[in-house]
C-alpha positions as CSV (number, residue, x, y, z in Angstrom):
1,M,0.0,0.0,0.0
2,K,1.2,3.5,-0.8
3,I,0.2,6.5,1.3
4,L,0.2,10.2,0.3
5,V,0.4,12.7,3.2
6,P,-0.1,16.4,2.4
7,V,1.7,18.7,4.9
8,K,1.4,22.5,5.3
9,R,3.8,25.1,6.6
10,V,2.1,27.3,9.1
11,V,2.9,29.6,12.1
12,D,4.0,27.4,15.0
13,Y,1.0,26.9,17.3
14,N,3.0,28.1,20.3
15,V,3.6,31.5,18.8
16,K,1.3,34.4,19.7
17,I,0.4,35.9,16.3
18,K,0.1,39.6,15.6
19,V,-2.2,41.3,13.1
20,K,-0.5,43.7,10.6
21,S,-1.0,47.4,11.2
22,D,-3.1,47.8,8.0
23,N,-5.3,44.8,9.0
24,S,-4.5,43.0,5.8
25,G,-3.4,39.8,7.4
26,V,-1.2,38.2,10.0
27,D,2.4,39.4,10.4
28,L,4.7,36.6,9.5
29,E,8.0,38.6,9.7
30,N,10.5,36.7,11.8
31,V,7.9,34.3,13.1
32,K,8.7,30.7,13.8
33,M,7.0,28.3,11.3
34,A,6.3,24.6,11.7
35,M,4.2,21.8,10.3
36,N,0.5,22.1,10.8
37,P,-0.3,20.0,13.9
38,F,-3.1,18.0,12.3
39,D,-0.7,17.1,9.5
40,E,1.9,15.9,12.1
41,I,-0.8,13.5,13.3
42,A,-1.3,12.3,9.7
43,V,2.4,11.7,9.2
44,E,2.7,9.9,12.5
45,E,-0.2,7.6,11.6
46,A,1.3,6.8,8.2
47,V,4.6,5.9,9.8
48,R,2.9,3.7,12.3
49,L,1.1,1.9,9.5
50,K,4.4,1.3,7.8
51,E,5.9,0.0,11.0
52,K,3.0,-2.5,11.2
53,K,4.0,-3.6,7.6
54,L,0.7,-2.3,6.3
55,C,2.3,0.3,4.1
56,D,5.2,0.0,1.6
57,E,5.9,3.7,0.8
58,I,4.9,7.1,2.2
59,T,5.1,10.2,0.2
60,A,4.7,13.7,1.7
61,I,3.6,16.6,-0.4
62,S,3.6,20.3,0.4
63,I,2.3,23.3,-1.6
64,G,3.9,26.7,-1.1
65,S,7.1,28.7,-1.3
66,A,10.6,27.2,-1.4
67,K,10.6,27.4,2.4
68,S,8.0,24.6,2.5
69,E,10.8,22.2,1.8
70,E,11.7,22.5,5.5
71,T,8.3,21.1,6.4
72,L,8.9,18.2,4.0
73,R,12.3,17.5,5.6
74,T,10.6,17.3,9.0
75,A,8.2,14.7,7.6
76,L,11.1,12.8,6.1
77,A,12.9,12.9,9.4
78,I,9.8,11.3,11.1
79,G,9.8,8.4,8.7
80,V,8.4,9.5,5.3
81,D,10.2,8.0,2.3
82,K,10.1,10.9,-0.2
83,G,8.7,14.3,-0.7
84,I,7.0,16.4,-3.4
85,L,7.2,20.2,-3.3
86,V,4.7,22.0,-5.5
87,E,6.4,25.4,-5.5
88,T,4.4,28.6,-5.8
89,E,4.5,32.0,-4.2
90,E,0.8,32.6,-4.7
91,E,-1.8,32.0,-2.1
92,V,-3.3,28.6,-2.7
93,Q,-6.9,28.2,-1.5
94,P,-8.6,24.8,-0.6
95,L,-10.1,24.1,-4.1
96,E,-6.8,24.6,-5.8
97,V,-5.0,22.5,-3.2
98,A,-7.6,19.7,-3.9
99,K,-7.0,20.0,-7.6
100,I,-3.3,19.9,-7.3
101,L,-3.6,16.8,-5.0
102,K,-5.9,15.2,-7.5
103,E,-3.3,15.4,-10.2
104,V,-0.6,14.1,-7.9
105,V,-2.8,11.2,-7.0
106,K,-3.4,10.4,-10.6
107,K,0.4,10.5,-11.2
108,N,1.5,8.5,-8.2
109,N,-1.4,6.1,-7.6
110,P,-1.5,6.0,-3.8
111,D,-4.0,3.7,-2.1
112,L,-4.7,6.1,0.8
113,V,-4.5,9.9,1.2
114,L,-4.0,10.6,4.9
115,M,-4.2,14.3,5.8
116,G,-5.0,16.7,8.6
117,K,-8.6,17.7,9.0
118,Q,-7.7,21.4,8.7
119,A,-4.9,23.8,8.8
120,I,-4.6,26.1,11.9
121,D,-3.9,29.2,9.8
122,D,-7.1,29.4,7.8
123,D,-9.2,26.7,9.6
124,S,-11.0,25.9,6.3
125,N,-11.5,22.2,6.8
126,Q,-12.4,21.7,3.1
127,T,-9.5,20.2,1.2
128,G,-10.0,16.5,2.2
129,Q,-13.7,16.7,1.4
130,M,-13.1,18.5,-1.9
131,L,-10.4,16.0,-2.9
132,A,-12.7,13.0,-2.2
133,A,-15.4,14.6,-4.4
134,L,-12.9,15.3,-7.3
135,L,-11.6,11.7,-7.2
136,G,-14.9,10.0,-6.4
137,W,-13.2,8.2,-3.5
138,P,-14.9,7.3,-0.1
139,Q,-13.9,9.6,2.8
140,G,-13.6,9.3,6.5
141,T,-13.3,12.7,8.2
142,F,-12.1,13.6,11.8
143,A,-10.7,10.1,12.3
144,S,-9.9,9.3,16.0
145,K,-9.1,5.6,15.2
146,L,-8.0,3.8,12.1
147,E,-8.1,0.0,11.3
148,I,-6.9,-1.4,8.0
149,N,-7.4,-5.1,6.9
150,G,-6.3,-5.6,3.4
151,K,-8.4,-3.3,1.1
152,K,-11.0,-2.7,3.9
153,I,-10.7,0.2,6.3
154,N,-12.7,1.2,9.4
155,V,-12.6,4.8,10.5
156,T,-13.9,5.7,14.0
157,R,-14.9,9.4,14.3
158,E,-16.3,11.5,17.0
159,I,-19.8,12.9,16.5
160,D,-22.1,14.9,18.8
161,G,-23.8,11.7,20.1
162,G,-20.6,9.7,20.7
163,L,-18.6,7.6,18.2
164,E,-19.4,6.6,14.7
165,T,-17.5,3.9,12.7
166,L,-17.4,4.0,8.9
167,G,-16.5,1.1,6.8
168,M,-15.0,1.6,3.3
169,E,-12.6,0.2,0.8
170,L,-9.3,1.6,-0.5
171,P,-8.5,3.8,-2.2
172,A,-9.9,6.4,0.3
173,I,-9.4,9.8,1.8
174,I,-8.9,10.0,5.6
175,T,-8.6,13.3,7.6
176,T,-7.1,13.1,11.0
177,D,-8.3,14.5,14.4
178,L,-6.4,15.2,17.6
179,R,-7.1,11.9,19.4
180,L,-5.8,9.6,16.6
181,N,-2.3,9.5,18.0
182,E,0.6,11.4,19.7
183,P,3.2,12.5,17.1
184,R,6.8,11.6,17.8
185,Y,9.8,13.8,17.8
186,A,12.3,13.3,15.0
187,S,15.7,12.0,16.3
188,L,18.9,13.8,15.3
189,P,20.2,10.8,13.2
190,N,16.9,10.7,11.3
191,I,17.1,14.5,10.8
192,M,20.5,14.0,9.2
193,K,19.2,11.1,7.1
194,A,16.3,13.2,5.9
195,K,18.7,15.6,4.1
196,Q,19.5,12.8,1.7
197,K,16.0,11.6,1.0
198,P,14.6,12.7,-2.4
199,V,12.3,15.7,-2.8
200,E,10.8,16.3,-6.3
201,K,10.1,19.9,-7.1
202,I,7.3,20.8,-9.5
203,T,4.9,23.8,-10.1
204,P,1.1,24.0,-10.5
205,N,1.7,24.6,-14.2
206,D,3.4,21.2,-14.5
207,L,0.1,19.7,-13.2
208,N,-2.0,21.9,-15.5
209,V,-3.6,23.6,-12.5
210,E,-4.4,27.3,-12.6
211,I,-4.2,29.1,-9.3
212,K,-7.3,31.3,-8.9
213,Q,-8.2,33.6,-6.0
214,R,-11.9,32.8,-5.4
215,L,-11.9,34.2,-1.9
216,K,-10.6,37.6,-0.8
217,T,-9.7,38.6,2.7
218,L,-11.2,42.0,3.4
219,K,-9.9,42.6,6.9
220,V,-8.2,40.8,9.7
221,T,-8.6,42.0,13.3
222,E,-7.7,40.7,16.7
223,P,-10.5,39.5,18.9
224,P,-11.9,42.0,21.4
225,K,-10.3,41.9,24.8
226,K,-12.4,40.2,27.4
227,T,-13.7,42.3,30.3
228,P,-13.0,40.9,33.8
229,G,-15.8,38.9,35.4
230,I,-17.5,39.6,38.7
231,K,-18.4,37.4,41.7
232,V,-21.9,37.1,43.0
233,D,-22.9,36.0,46.5
234,S,-26.1,34.0,45.6
235,V,-28.0,32.4,42.8
236,Q,-30.7,35.1,43.1
237,E,-28.0,37.8,42.6
238,L,-26.7,35.9,39.5
239,I,-30.2,35.7,38.0
240,S,-30.8,39.4,38.7
241,K,-27.5,40.4,37.0
242,L,-28.3,38.2,33.9
243,H,-31.8,39.7,33.7
244,E,-31.2,43.4,34.5
245,V,-27.6,44.0,33.4
246,E,-26.8,41.5,30.7
247,K,-30.4,41.2,29.6
248,V,-29.9,37.6,28.4
249,I,-32.8,36.2,30.4
């Protein structure tokens, strides 16, 4: 079985982001970047499947600037076999990402696309679903448990009422949720070995995909600061405040 894992370069989740002074976006100057956390979970799950002898080859793909190769090298250090960098300086929105991934899938013929459910920079949560629609493949989103037996795959996902298990056959699209696993840290020897692993570099034009900006960001602002709360001495006082001051009841 061959697995394709898309990975995205985003602002490190530990960094407190700042909005640009003109409100046009997030200030990325001198900000630490890292692999999207949900993509880390997808990489970890793919490597675990390979360790269980359920997978023969793992390919990671990243779409973005030349700096996205760093993210690919991180995936390679964790245990991915090879990387593909689709290099572009343009903003690539979910539909274009899905179209690029579709062409890469057609070229590389993976049995499973394992990807994070969303990226923490735009929180779109659309690419996996769009890719499944474009390919006509079954999909299991927000996976918290994955079981593979030959060509059959069971995906357990969290829903409002508890847990739901979906059965499907490969090839398939799976998007990963937080509880699927705990990603490992890359060891220093593996980081050094990753520098020698192959990374293929292509462009959207090589895949006959045109980058279009269907969505435009009008304004980015920081959330309003929270006002400090107050303590009340009784339930009756709480009800009175909610009714007379906050006017929510």
